[in-house]
ZAKOL-946658 format. One record per residue: z, y, x of N, C-alpha, C in turn. Coordinates in nm, 3 decimals, decimal comma, always signed. Atoms other than C-alpha are relative to their C-alpha. Last residue first. Layout:
(kemi (Z Y X) (Z Y X) (Z Y X)) ...
//
This chain:
(kemi (-0,106 -0,099 -0,019) (+0,040 -13,448 +12,331) (-0,114 +0,174 -0,067)) (kemi (+0,038 -0,106 -0,055) (-0,193 -13,766 +12,267) (+0,096 +0,120 -0,047)) (kemi (+0,091 -0,109 +0,122) (+0,043 -14,004 +12,160) (-0,073 +0,129 +0,079)) (kemi (+0,051 -0,086 -0,126) (+0,161 -14,360 +12,413) (-0,084 +0,098 -0,106)) (kemi (+0,080 -0,076 +0,092) (+0,450 -14,553 +12,225) (-0,097 +0,125 +0,043)) (kemi (+0,141 +0,029 -0,029) (+0,643 -14,757 +12,416) (-0,129 +0,031 -0,081)) (kemi (-0,046 +0,141 +0,050) (+0,969 -14,570 +12,464) (-0,145 -0,118 -0,006)) (kemi (-0,120 +0,009 +0,055) (+0,763 -14,235 +12,453) (+0,049 -0,116 -0,029)) (kemi (-0,042 +0,148 +0,014) (+0,519 -14,208 +12,666) (+0,146 +0,040 -0,014)) (kemi (-0,166 -0,001 +0,019) (+0,336 -13,839 +12,610) (+0,017 -0,130 -0,029)) (kemi (-0,039 +0,151 +0,110) (-0,068 -13,804 +12,657) (+0,181 +0,041 +0,082)) (kemi (-0,148 +0,027 -0,013) (-0,217 -13,479 +12,830) (+0,003 -0,071 -0,092)) (kemi (-0,050 +0,014 +0,144) (-0,598 -13,540 +12,885) (+0,192 -0,066 +0,048)) (kemi (-0,085 -0,046 +0,023) (-0,742 -13,480 +13,285) (+0,039 -0,031 -0,170)) (kemi (-0,157 -0,097 +0,040) (-1,043 -13,405 +13,318) (+0,037 -0,074 -0,043)) (kemi (-0,055 -0,020 +0,102) (-1,309 -13,730 +13,468) (+0,108 +0,090 -0,018)) (kemi (-0,098 +0,083 +0,068) (-1,408 -13,645 +13,813) (+0,042 +0,027 -0,183)) (kemi (-0,114 -0,032 +0,008) (-1,746 -13,439 +13,890) (+0,134 -0,109 -0,065)) (kemi (-0,060 -0,128 -0,077) (-2,068 -13,495 +13,978) (+0,154 +0,056 +0,030)) (kemi (-0,112 -0,135 +0,050) (-2,127 -13,796 +13,814) (+0,029 +0,078 +0,126)) (kemi (-0,003 -0,127 +0,011) (-2,427 -14,021 +13,951) (+0,070 +0,098 +0,003)) (kemi (+0,098 -0,051 +0,085) (-2,274 -14,325 +14,062) (-0,048 +0,117 -0,015)) (kemi (+0,148 +0,021 +0,013) (-1,954 -14,449 +14,221) (-0,131 +0,071 -0,093)) (kemi (-0,005 +0,071 -0,120) (-1,606 -14,363 +14,274) (-0,130 -0,095 +0,030)) (kemi (+0,118 +0,060 +0,014) (-1,603 -14,061 +14,081) (+0,015 -0,064 +0,162)) (kemi (+0,090 -0,023 -0,114) (-1,206 -13,931 +14,057) (-0,131 -0,078 +0,019)) (kemi (+0,121 +0,040 +0,056) (-1,062 -14,047 +13,711) (-0,069 +0,074 +0,139)) (kemi (-0,004 -0,142 +0,005) (-0,685 -13,991 +13,897) (-0,091 +0,050 -0,102)) (kemi (-0,128 -0,072 -0,018) (-0,549 -14,351 +13,888) (-0,006 +0,166 -0,026)) (kemi (-0,077 -0,004 +0,120) (-0,842 -14,534 +13,653) (+0,154 +0,109 +0,070)) (kemi (-0,146 +0,090 +0,018) (-1,049 -14,447 +13,907) (+0,082 +0,003 -0,112)) (kemi (-0,126 -0,113 +0,053) (-1,421 -14,328 +13,777) (+0,082 -0,079 +0,065)) (kemi (-0,152 +0,099 -0,040) (-1,759 -14,580 +13,823) (+0,133 +0,162 +0,023)) (kemi (-0,098 -0,094 -0,016) (-2,095 -14,370 +13,692) (+0,117 -0,124 -0,026)) (kemi (-0,093 +0,073 -0,105) (-2,353 -14,666 +13,631) (+0,109 +0,093 +0,066)) (kemi (+0,094 -0,061 -0,103) (-2,631 -14,438 +13,434) (+0,126 -0,089 +0,164)) (kemi (+0,154 -0,079 +0,023) (-2,546 -14,523 +13,078) (-0,071 -0,019 +0,184)) (kemi (+0,082 +0,085 +0,034) (-2,280 -14,784 +13,091) (-0,140 +0,074 -0,006)) (kemi (+0,082 -0,107 +0,088) (-1,995 -14,539 +13,229) (-0,159 -0,077 +0,018)) (kemi (+0,175 +0,036 +0,007) (-1,747 -14,767 +13,388) (-0,113 +0,073 -0,106)) (kemi (+0,052 -0,044 +0,155) (-1,373 -14,679 +13,438) (-0,148 +0,029 +0,058)) (kemi (+0,121 -0,105 -0,033) (-1,226 -14,857 +13,782) (-0,065 +0,030 -0,205)) (kemi (-0,017 -0,165 -0,032) (-0,902 -14,995 +13,880) (-0,129 +0,088 -0,015)) (kemi (-0,027 -0,038 -0,189) (-1,023 -15,354 +13,843) (+0,030 +0,130 +0,019)) (kemi (-0,012 +0,142 -0,059) (-1,158 -15,301 +13,473) (+0,041 +0,019 +0,159)) (kemi (-0,125 -0,062 -0,067) (-1,162 -15,028 +13,190) (-0,017 -0,138 +0,046)) (kemi (-0,118 +0,108 -0,060) (-1,530 -15,042 +13,013) (+0,159 +0,096 +0,085)) (kemi (-0,034 +0,122 +0,085) (-1,729 -14,778 +12,788) (+0,123 -0,110 +0,040)) (kemi (-0,047 +0,078 -0,053) (-1,753 -14,440 +12,899) (+0,026 -0,124 -0,087)) (kemi (-0,122 +0,034 +0,014) (-1,926 -14,207 +12,641) (+0,049 -0,148 +0,111)) (kemi (+0,006 +0,151 +0,094) (-2,232 -14,072 +12,736) (+0,136 -0,017 +0,002)) (kemi (-0,065 -0,030 +0,085) (-2,217 -13,670 +12,856) (+0,012 -0,170 -0,087)) (kemi (+0,039 -0,113 +0,145) (-2,471 -13,668 +13,104) (+0,020 -0,035 -0,122)) (kemi (+0,150 -0,036 -0,055) (-2,324 -13,680 +13,478) (-0,066 +0,049 -0,139)) (kemi (+0,064 -0,147 -0,060) (-1,941 -13,587 +13,379) (-0,178 -0,008 +0,024)) (kemi (+0,038 -0,040 -0,167) (-1,887 -13,872 +13,146) (-0,040 +0,115 +0,050)) (kemi (+0,128 +0,001 +0,027) (-1,683 -13,874 +12,778) (-0,061 +0,063 +0,184)) (kemi (+0,147 +0,102 -0,041) (-1,442 -14,053 +12,796) (-0,128 +0,017 -0,006)) (kemi (+0,105 -0,022 +0,102) (-1,176 -13,741 +12,885) (-0,089 -0,146 +0,026)) (kemi (+0,109 -0,081 -0,037) (-0,888 -13,900 +13,070) (-0,128 +0,019 -0,116)) (kemi (+0,055 +0,005 +0,106) (-0,566 -14,046 +13,022) (-0,100 +0,097 +0,026)) (kemi (+0,113 -0,124 -0,012) (-0,320 -14,161 +13,269) (-0,097 +0,019 -0,145)) (kemi (+0,107 +0,043 +0,058) (-0,004 -14,450 +13,256) (-0,072 +0,166 -0,014)) (kemi (+0,116 -0,166 +0,001) (+0,199 -14,531 +13,498) (-0,083 +0,040 -0,100)) (kemi (-0,080 -0,139 +0,037) (+0,467 -14,795 +13,421) (-0,072 +0,116 -0,010)) (kemi (-0,104 +0,017 +0,134) (+0,286 -15,065 +13,596) (+0,112 +0,125 -0,037)) (kemi (-0,061 +0,101 -0,097) (+0,010 -14,907 +13,856) (+0,156 -0,041 -0,119)) (kemi (+0,058 +0,026 -0,129) (-0,305 -14,755 +13,748) (+0,104 -0,092 +0,090)) (kemi (-0,163 +0,034 -0,095) (-0,204 -14,812 +13,371) (-0,021 +0,001 +0,162)) (kemi (+0,025 +0,056 -0,083) (-0,513 -14,587 +13,176) (+0,107 -0,044 +0,094)) (kemi (-0,082 +0,035 -0,060) (-0,626 -14,458 +12,867) (+0,041 -0,045 +0,100)) (kemi (-0,028 +0,135 -0,046) (-0,944 -14,329 +12,821) (+0,136 +0,012 +0,001)) (kemi (-0,111 +0,015 -0,107) (-1,021 -14,037 +12,566) (-0,004 -0,178 +0,074)) (kemi (+0,073 -0,012 -0,107) (-1,269 -13,966 +12,294) (+0,094 +0,019 +0,108)) (kemi (-0,120 -0,130 -0,045) (-1,051 -13,949 +12,006) (-0,055 +0,058 +0,111)) (kemi (-0,025 -0,123 +0,116) (-1,308 -14,153 +11,780) (+0,073 +0,094 +0,076)) (kemi (+0,065 -0,068 +0,001) (-1,374 -14,360 +12,147) (+0,024 +0,123 -0,109)) (kemi (+0,013 -0,086 +0,167) (-1,057 -14,438 +12,234) (-0,115 +0,063 -0,048)) (kemi (+0,054 -0,114 +0,070) (-1,103 -14,635 +12,560) (-0,016 +0,005 -0,143)) (kemi (+0,058 +0,010 +0,133) (-0,873 -14,900 +12,710) (-0,059 +0,128 -0,025)) (kemi (-0,029 -0,117 +0,060) (-0,710 -14,903 +13,055) (-0,067 -0,082 -0,149)) (kemi (+0,092 +0,019 +0,068) (-0,709 -15,142 +13,367) (+0,039 +0,124 -0,088)) (kemi (+0,136 +0,020 -0,072) (-0,481 -15,180 +13,691) (-0,124 +0,022 -0,113)) (kemi (-0,060 -0,078 -0,214) (-0,198 -15,268 +13,482) (-0,130 -0,053 +0,040)) (kemi (-0,018 +0,039 -0,160) (-0,374 -15,321 +13,084) (+0,022 +0,040 +0,150)) (kemi (+0,059 -0,082 -0,073) (-0,288 -15,059 +12,792) (+0,011 -0,113 +0,153)) (kemi (+0,181 +0,017 +0,024) (-0,245 -15,244 +12,452) (-0,036 +0,033 +0,172)) (kemi (+0,058 +0,112 -0,034) (+0,122 -15,307 +12,587) (-0,086 -0,012 -0,039)) (kemi (-0,038 +0,012 -0,171) (+0,247 -14,945 +12,634) (-0,050 -0,145 +0,009)) (kemi (-0,115 +0,090 -0,048) (+0,121 -14,939 +12,257) (+0,019 -0,014 +0,140)) (kemi (+0,027 +0,145 -0,049) (-0,163 -14,687 +12,171) (+0,126 -0,061 -0,010)) (kemi (+0,162 +0,047 -0,051) (-0,290 -14,372 +11,990) (+0,035 -0,108 +0,036)) (kemi (+0,015 +0,128 -0,068) (-0,010 -14,275 +11,788) (-0,092 -0,010 +0,068)) (kemi (+0,050 +0,103 +0,021) (-0,009 -13,907 +11,677) (-0,043 -0,145 +0,045)) (kemi (-0,103 +0,070 +0,086) (+0,178 -13,663 +11,801) (-0,053 -0,110 -0,041)) (kemi (-0,092 -0,004 -0,084) (-0,127 -13,390 +11,829) (+0,137 -0,078 -0,067)) (kemi (-0,161 -0,145 -0,035) (-0,346 -13,452 +11,646) (+0,075 -0,023 +0,059)) (kemi (-0,115 +0,014 +0,085) (-0,659 -13,598 +11,793) (+0,084 +0,070 -0,057)) (kemi (-0,007 +0,126 -0,062) (-0,913 -13,521 +12,099) (+0,065 -0,074 -0,123)) (kemi (+0,053 +0,094 +0,083) (-1,006 -13,199 +11,938) (+0,041 -0,176 +0,020)) (kemi (+0,160 -0,055 +0,025) (-0,795 -13,000 +12,150) (-0,024 -0,092 -0,167)) (kemi (-0,041 +0,053 +0,203) (-0,440 -13,207 +12,241) (-0,143 +0,081 -0,037)) (kemi (+0,096 +0,042 +0,011) (-0,429 -12,984 +12,608) (+0,016 -0,076 -0,144)) (kemi (+0,027 +0,032 +0,150) (-0,179 -12,751 +12,727) (-0,102 -0,100 +0,012)) (kemi (+0,113 -0,105 +0,116) (+0,015 -12,794 +13,001) (-0,039 -0,031 -0,104)) (kemi (-0,093 -0,127 +0,023) (+0,127 -13,107 +13,249) (-0,134 +0,115 -0,054)) (kemi (+0,031 -0,135 -0,023) (-0,043 -13,439 +13,295) (+0,105 +0,104 -0,015)) (kemi (+0,107 -0,072 +0,019) (-0,080 -13,793 +13,248) (-0,036 +0,146 -0,019)) (kemi (+0,042 +0,025 +0,143) (+0,260 -13,914 +13,211) (-0,123 +0,046 -0,049)) (kemi (-0,025 +0,148 +0,052) (+0,310 -13,985 +13,635) (+0,017 -0,005 -0,157)) (kemi (-0,132 +0,104 -0,047) (+0,180 -13,659 +13,682) (+0,010 -0,090 -0,052)) (kemi (+0,010 +0,125 -0,014) (-0,176 -13,468 +13,689) (+0,153 -0,050 +0,057)) (kemi (-0,119 -0,025 -0,052) (-0,253 -13,109 +13,545) (-0,050 -0,173 +0,047)) (kemi (-0,003 +0,085 -0,106) (-0,586 -13,092 +13,478) (+0,071 -0,015 +0,079)) (kemi (-0,128 -0,071 -0,100) (-0,545 -13,114 +13,102) (-0,009 -0,013 +0,178)) (kemi (-0,055 +0,041 -0,159) (-0,814 -13,159 +12,853) (+0,086 +0,045 +0,074)) (kemi (-0,110 +0,114 +0,015) (-0,859 -13,098 +12,510) (+0,018 -0,032 +0,125)) (kemi (-0,100 -0,048 +0,097) (-1,095 -12,775 +12,544) (+0,157 -0,080 +0,022)) (kemi (-0,040 -0,043 -0,070) (-1,316 -12,944 +12,806) (+0,094 +0,028 -0,033)) (kemi (-0,045 +0,089 -0,057) (-1,354 -13,237 +12,530) (+0,049 +0,114 +0,139)) (kemi (-0,190 -0,041 +0,017) (-1,440 -12,950 +12,286) (+0,067 -0,070 +0,143)) (kemi (-0,097 +0,061 +0,051) (-1,768 -13,201 +12,277) (+0,120 +0,086 -0,041)) (kemi (-0,099 -0,067 -0,059) (-2,052 -12,974 +12,339) (+0,153 -0,059 -0,080)) (kemi (-0,018 -0,117 +0,141) (-2,173 -13,287 +12,236) (+0,071 +0,055 +0,077)) (kemi (-0,159 -0,036 +0,044) (-2,334 -13,557 +12,492) (-0,007 +0,159 -0,084)) (kemi (+0,000 -0,186 -0,068) (-2,700 -13,490 +12,689) (+0,175 +0,006 -0,056)) (kemi (-0,042 +0,029 -0,125) (-2,797 -13,887 +12,655) (+0,098 +0,146 +0,047)) (kemi (-0,007 +0,108 -0,048) (-2,867 -13,903 +12,298) (+0,099 -0,018 +0,132)) (kemi (-0,149 -0,078 +0,077) (-2,934 -13,510 +12,211) (+0,055 -0,164 +0,071)) (kemi (-0,039 -0,129 -0,028) (-3,236 -13,588 +12,496) (+0,166 +0,018 -0,064)) (kemi (-0,087 +0,069 -0,125) (-3,315 -13,950 +12,374) (+0,078 +0,097 +0,056)) (kemi (-0,099 +0,077 -0,005) (-3,364 -13,781 +12,049) (+0,037 -0,087 +0,065)) (kemi (-0,088 -0,066 -0,035) (-3,557 -13,484 +12,220) (+0,124 -0,124 -0,064)) (kemi (-0,085 -0,039 -0,091) (-3,767 -13,683 +12,371) (+0,098 +0,083 -0,027)) (kemi (-0,072 +0,100 -0,055) (-3,913 -13,913 +12,058) (+0,147 +0,053 +0,131)) (kemi (-0,102 +0,039 +0,065) (-3,975 -13,581 +11,861) (+0,105 -0,113 +0,053)) (kemi (-0,114 -0,085 -0,022) (-4,150 -13,458 +12,134) (+0,101 -0,042 -0,092)) (kemi (-0,045 +0,024 -0,150) (-4,364 -13,791 +12,182) (+0,088 +0,087 +0,015)) (kemi (-0,080 +0,133 -0,026) (-4,416 -13,800 +11,794) (+0,065 -0,048 +0,148)) (kemi (-0,113 -0,024 +0,080) (-4,544 -13,464 +11,799) (+0,104 -0,084 -0,018)) (kemi (-0,065 -0,116 -0,022) (-4,767 -13,478 +12,101) (+0,126 +0,056 -0,084)) (kemi (-0,065 +0,093 -0,156) (-4,913 -13,820 +11,980) (+0,143 +0,098 +0,061)) (kemi (-0,088 +0,122 +0,054) (-4,952 -13,651 +11,610) (+0,044 -0,095 +0,138)) (kemi (-0,133 -0,108 +0,051) (-5,128 -13,308 +11,791) (+0,083 -0,157 -0,054)) (kemi (-0,041 -0,046 -0,105) (-5,384 -13,538 +12,006) (+0,171 +0,075 -0,029)) (kemi (-0,061 +0,109 -0,096) (-5,517 -13,736 +11,759) (+0,106 +0,032 +0,020)) (kemi (+0,070 +0,017 -0,112) (-5,596 -13,366 +11,536) (+0,083 -0,176 +0,047)) (kemi (-0,023 -0,059 -0,167) (-5,443 -13,298 +11,215) (-0,067 -0,121 +0,110)) (kemi (-0,144 +0,048 -0,037) (-5,587 -13,355 +10,902) (-0,015 +0,016 +0,098)) (kemi (-0,113 -0,107 +0,057) (-5,932 -13,424 +10,781) (+0,080 -0,004 +0,053)) (kemi (-0,125 +0,022 +0,110) (-6,151 -13,652 +10,994) (+0,073 +0,135 -0,016)) (kemi (-0,122 +0,002 -0,025) (-6,425 -13,519 +11,263) (+0,095 -0,066 -0,132)) (kemi (-0,071 -0,098 +0,007) (-6,766 -13,628 +11,119) (+0,123 +0,015 +0,049)) (kemi (-0,100 -0,037 -0,085) (-6,888 -13,903 +11,304) (+0,016 +0,110 +0,033)) (kemi (-0,110 +0,086 -0,058) (-6,993 -14,103 +11,004) (+0,072 +0,034 +0,144)) (kemi (-0,110 -0,012 +0,053) (-7,200 -13,830 +10,842) (+0,129 -0,057 +0,054)) (kemi (-0,060 -0,091 -0,013) (-7,442 -13,860 +11,088) (+0,146 +0,020 -0,051)) (kemi (+0,031 -0,111 +0,045) (-7,538 -14,172 +11,003) (+0,018 +0,122 +0,071)) (kemi (-0,126 -0,088 +0,005) (-7,549 -14,511 +11,142) (-0,067 +0,158 -0,022)) 
//
């Protein structure tokens, strides 16, 4: 063996490369789990009446007045998540429709399923009530904010 084989290689040190890769991975993970500054707080409505609330709302969820779903699309005791609009529409009891932000209040993940009276977030298993968005389980610190909708005949629209 010669002393030339023990010379340090040119380029970044292995420790620097490993740290950079780790930092990039951490940044990607935090970005994916932290949610976006989704404007959901500007498109939600804290009111809660039989039609999903009153007051101002709409925001970036979708163009106001655009049909979101048919009442037949929303199962009683369940609901449906509209990912593009970042909203979940529920039917807690027959003929009563509610809407909430689909962004989990824990770390901003999108809720995914609605069944048996519960809106479920798959990221950390937070669960919310279909009736009022209140936390039913998991690490979520706050309820899902209400979103204003309008039910006209069999059509549900974002207000």
